[in-house]
C-alpha positions in Angstrom: 44.0 -30.2 29.9 44.4 -33.7 31.4 48.2 -33.1 31.6 47.7 -29.9 33.5 45.3 -31.6 35.9 47.8 -34.4 36.4 50.5 -31.8 37.2 48.3 -30.1 39.7 47.5 -33.3 41.4 51.2 -34.2 41.6 52.0 -30.8 43.1 49.2 -31.2 45.6 50.6 -34.7 46.6 54.1 -33.3 47.2 52.7 -30.4 49.2 50.9 -32.9 51.5 54.0 -35.0 51.8 56.1 -31.8 52.6 53.6 -30.6 55.2 53.5 -34.1 56.9 57.3 -34.2 57.0 57.4 -30.6 58.5 55.0 -31.6 61.2 57.1 -34.7 62.1 60.3 -32.8 62.1 58.9 -29.9 64.2 57.4 -32.4 66.7 60.8 -34.1 67.0 62.5 -30.8 67.4 60.2 -29.7 70.2 60.7 -33.1 71.9 64.4 -32.8 71.6 64.2 -29.4 73.3 61.7 -30.3 75.9 62.8 -28.3 79.0 62.1 -29.6 82.5 62.7 -28.5 86.0 64.1 -31.0 88.5 61.4 -32.8 90.6 62.2 -31.1 93.9 60.4 -29.3 96.6 62.0 -26.5 98.6 61.2 -26.1 102.3 60.6 -23.4 103.3 59.7 -21.8 100.0 61.5 -18.6 101.1 64.3 -18.2 103.7 63.7 -15.3 106.0 66.6 -13.7 107.8 64.3 -11.2 109.6 65.6 -7.7 110.4 69.3 -7.3 110.3 71.7 -4.6 111.6 73.8 -2.9 108.9 76.8 -5.1 108.1 75.4 -8.0 110.2 76.1 -11.6 109.1 73.6 -14.4 109.4 73.2 -18.1 108.4 70.0 -19.9 107.7 69.2 -23.2 106.1 66.6 -24.7 103.8 65.9 -28.2 102.6 65.6 -29.7 99.1 63.4 -32.8 98.8 63.9 -35.1 95.8 60.5 -36.3 94.6 61.9 -38.2 91.6 63.0 -41.8 91.0 66.6 -41.0 90.3 69.5 -39.5 92.1 69.8 -35.8 91.6 73.0 -33.8 91.5 73.1 -30.2 92.5 75.7 -28.5 90.3 75.3 -24.8 91.1 73.8 -22.4 93.7 73.5 -19.0 92.1 72.2 -16.1 94.3 71.2 -12.9 92.5 73.1 -10.9 95.1 76.9 -11.2 95.9 75.9 -10.6 99.5 74.7 -14.2 99.6 76.6 -17.4 99.4 75.3 -21.0 99.5 77.0 -24.3 100.4 76.2 -27.9 101.0 78.1 -30.9 102.5 77.3 -33.0 99.4 75.8 -32.5 96.0 73.8 -35.7 95.7 70.2 -36.3 96.7 68.8 -39.9 96.7 65.2 -40.5 95.5 63.0 -39.5 98.4 66.0 -38.0 100.2 66.8 -34.5 101.3 69.7 -32.1 101.1 70.3 -29.2 103.5 71.6 -26.0 102.0 73.2 -23.3 104.1 72.8 -19.6 103.1 75.2 -17.0 104.4 74.2 -13.4 104.1 76.0 -10.2 104.8 73.6 -7.3 105.1 74.5 -4.1 103.3 75.2 -0.9 105.1 72.4 1.1 103.6 69.2 0.8 105.6 66.1 -0.4 103.7 62.7 -1.7 104.6 62.8 -5.1 102.9 64.5 -7.0 100.1 64.0 -10.3 98.4 66.9 -11.9 96.6 66.5 -14.8 94.2 68.6 -18.0 94.7 68.7 -20.2 91.6 69.4 -24.0 92.0 70.7 -25.9 89.0 70.6 -29.7 88.7 72.5 -31.9 86.4 70.3 -32.9 83.3 67.8 -30.2 83.8 67.8 -26.9 82.0 65.4 -24.9 84.1 66.6 -23.7 87.5 64.6 -24.2 90.6 64.2 -20.9 92.4 63.9 -19.9 96.0 64.5 -16.6 97.7 66.2 -15.0 100.7 64.1 -12.3 102.4 65.5 -9.7 104.8 65.4 -6.1 106.0 68.3 -3.9 107.1 67.6 -1.5 110.0 69.2 0.1 113.1 67.5 -0.4 116.4 65.7 2.9 115.8 64.2 3.9 112.5 62.8 7.1 111.0 59.7 7.9 109.0 61.8 9.5 106.2 65.0 8.4 104.4 66.3 12.0 103.8 65.4 15.6 104.3 64.6 17.6 101.2 64.9 21.0 102.9 64.5 23.2 99.8 61.2 21.6 98.9 59.8 21.2 102.3 61.2 24.2 104.1 64.1 24.6 106.5 62.3 23.4 109.6 60.2 20.3 110.3 60.0 17.2 112.4 61.1 13.6 112.2 59.5 10.6 113.8 61.7 8.1 115.5 60.5 4.5 116.0 62.0 1.6 118.0 62.5 -1.4 115.7 63.1 -4.0 118.4 60.5 -3.0 121.0 63.1 -1.4 123.3 62.4 2.0 124.8 65.0 4.6 124.3 65.8 8.3 124.9 66.9 11.0 122.4 70.1 12.6 123.5 70.8 15.3 120.8 69.4 16.5 117.5 71.8 18.4 115.3 74.2 18.5 118.2 71.7 20.3 120.5 69.3 19.2 123.2 66.2 17.9 121.5 62.9 19.6 121.3 59.7 17.5 121.4 56.4 18.9 120.2 53.4 18.0 122.5 55.0 18.8 125.8 57.1 15.7 126.3 59.9 16.2 128.9 62.6 13.5 129.0 63.6 14.6 132.6 60.0 13.9 133.8 58.6 11.2 131.5 59.9 7.7 131.0 61.7 6.6 127.8 59.3 5.8 125.0 59.2 3.6 121.9 58.6 6.5 119.5 59.2 10.3 119.4 58.6 13.3 117.2 61.6 15.6 117.2 62.0 18.9 115.5 64.9 20.4 113.5 65.4 24.0 112.2 68.1 25.0 109.7 66.9 28.6 109.4 69.8 31.0 109.7 72.4 28.5 108.5 72.7 30.2 105.1 75.2 28.3 103.0 76.4 26.3 106.0 73.8 23.6 105.5 74.7 20.3 107.2 75.2 17.2 105.0 73.2 15.1 107.5 70.8 15.7 110.3 72.5 13.7 113.1 70.3 12.3 115.8 71.9 10.7 118.9 70.1 8.3 121.2 70.9 5.9 124.0 69.7 2.9 122.1 72.6 0.3 122.0 71.9 -0.4 118.3 71.2 3.1 117.2 73.6 5.5 119.0 73.8 7.8 116.0 71.4 8.2 113.1 72.4 10.3 110.0 69.7 11.4 107.7 71.0 12.9 104.4 70.1 16.6 104.0 69.3 17.3 100.3 69.7 21.0 99.5 71.3 23.3 96.9 74.6 23.0 98.7 74.6 19.2 99.3 72.8 17.8 96.3 75.8 17.8 94.0 77.9 15.8 96.5 75.1 13.3 97.0 74.8 12.8 93.2 78.4 11.7 92.7 77.7 8.6 94.9 75.3 7.3 92.3 77.1 7.6 89.0 80.6 7.3 87.4 83.1 4.5 86.7 84.0 4.3 90.4 81.7 4.6 93.4 81.5 3.7 97.1 78.6 1.4 98.0 78.4 3.1 101.4 77.3 6.7 101.3 78.2 7.3 104.9 80.0 5.6 107.8 79.0 6.4 111.4 82.0 5.7 113.6 80.2 6.8 116.7 81.9 8.3 119.8 85.6 8.4 119.9 88.2 9.9 122.2 91.4 11.9 121.3 94.2 9.6 120.1 91.8 6.8 119.1 92.0 5.2 115.7 89.0 3.7 113.9 89.2 0.8 111.5 86.3 0.5 109.0 85.4 -1.2 105.7 83.4 -0.3 102.7 82.8 -1.8 99.2 83.9 0.0 96.1 82.7 -0.6 92.5 85.3 0.1 89.9 85.6 -1.1 86.3 89.4 -1.4 86.4 91.1 -4.7 87.1 93.7 -2.9 89.2 94.1 0.7 90.3 95.8 2.8 93.0 93.7 4.2 95.8 94.2 6.9 98.2 91.9 8.9 100.6 91.9 12.5 101.5 89.7 14.2 104.1 88.6 17.7 103.1 89.6 18.9 106.5 92.8 16.9 106.7 93.9 18.9 109.7 91.0 17.3 111.6 91.1 13.7 110.5 93.5 11.6 108.4 92.4 8.4 106.5 94.8 5.7 105.3 93.9 2.9 102.9 95.1 -0.3 104.6 94.2 -2.8 101.9 91.8 -3.6 99.1 90.7 -6.9 97.7 88.5 -7.9 94.7 85.5 -9.9 96.0 83.5 -10.2 92.8 83.4 -8.7 89.3 84.2 -5.0 89.6 83.6 -5.1 93.4 86.4 -4.4 95.9 86.4 -4.6 99.7 88.5 -1.8 101.1 89.8 -1.6 104.6 90.7 1.8 105.9 91.8 3.5 109.2 90.8 6.9 110.5 93.0 9.0 112.8 91.9 12.1 114.7 94.6 14.7 114.0 93.3 17.6 116.1 93.3 16.4 119.7 91.8 19.6 120.9 88.6 19.1 118.9 85.4 18.1 120.7 81.9 17.7 119.2 80.3 16.3 116.0 82.1 15.8 112.7 80.6 15.0 109.3 83.6 14.9 107.1 83.8 14.3 103.4 86.6 11.8 102.4 87.5 11.9 98.7 88.7 8.5 97.3 91.0 8.8 94.2 91.8 5.9 92.0 94.2 7.5 89.6 93.6 10.0 86.8 90.2 11.7 87.2 88.6 8.7 88.8 87.2 9.6 92.2 84.2 9.2 94.5 83.5 10.1 98.1 81.9 9.0 101.4 81.1 10.7 104.7 82.7 9.9 108.1 80.3 10.8 110.9 81.0 10.8 114.6 81.5 12.7 117.9 84.7 13.3 119.7 84.3 13.3 123.5 86.6 13.4 126.5 87.7 10.0 128.0 85.0 8.9 130.4 82.5 11.5 129.3 80.2 8.8 128.0 80.4 5.3 126.7 82.8 6.1 123.9 83.1 3.3 121.4 84.5 2.8 118.0 83.0 1.0 115.1 80.5 1.3 112.3 77.0 2.2 113.1 
């Protein structure tokens, strides 16, 4: 019995020693993996770019303050969005010193109310990134209370509210190519321009000839033409192909504005494609009306390509609105599409201008 007790006591002592060693080793392991963030303060905490026009470029700065006792080295600026790039004149920050960081942003072409993109800052010797953010919204000079019209669900007639985004009064020139109708007795020939309007639309009687967009034209310099997608049985399939697939355009539609016969329009769009290289050509569904040439394409980031293209008006007798589907083919069965939207007018009829809107 005494031998058994001695054995039990020996096992107990070894278990205590083992536990003590485990605690020491675990503590050393945690100390070895202690993760810290750099002793810095970012001013301001978030960089606001305000409201931007689609495709607009802006630059803002923020400051990094070194609150530590040693020189810090900034080794990487890593924005969460490829639309943002960061740069500095140096990468070193003395104790108590500051470093100014410039952020360049290129707004996307799709209008959205607001966005916040993370910007991670990595410092030498520190495993945790210090995070700040870039905050912005993308809008034309005039906005709408809806992003699209779901006509099958909500009926073929309705109203849309237009709101000035910059405090400038404006007038509505056309809705769906026709003189606008305003509920409530507003008369643009009698009353002064306003900051907001309710305008009506009516697609009854269109049958299968449903428009892809409700096009609203104004005299606002930063919102000459608004294009609201119309989602219906006829248009839903074409809208869906922008969202999925191995190749897709990041711009659903491009508003080229008013053009005159013989005018060419240069425009750009971003294309996502999984291939490292691919052929690309464009074909308008009504090729007798417009012709589109791919001028160049360049990879700007992983799977993302910046494409430059040129539109030519082929039918010089055509006048009025066009909302033309352009099919982009990248070899084999890879294809996507985008819409080109504009109005052809006679020279001198109104302030015809080319460019994206």
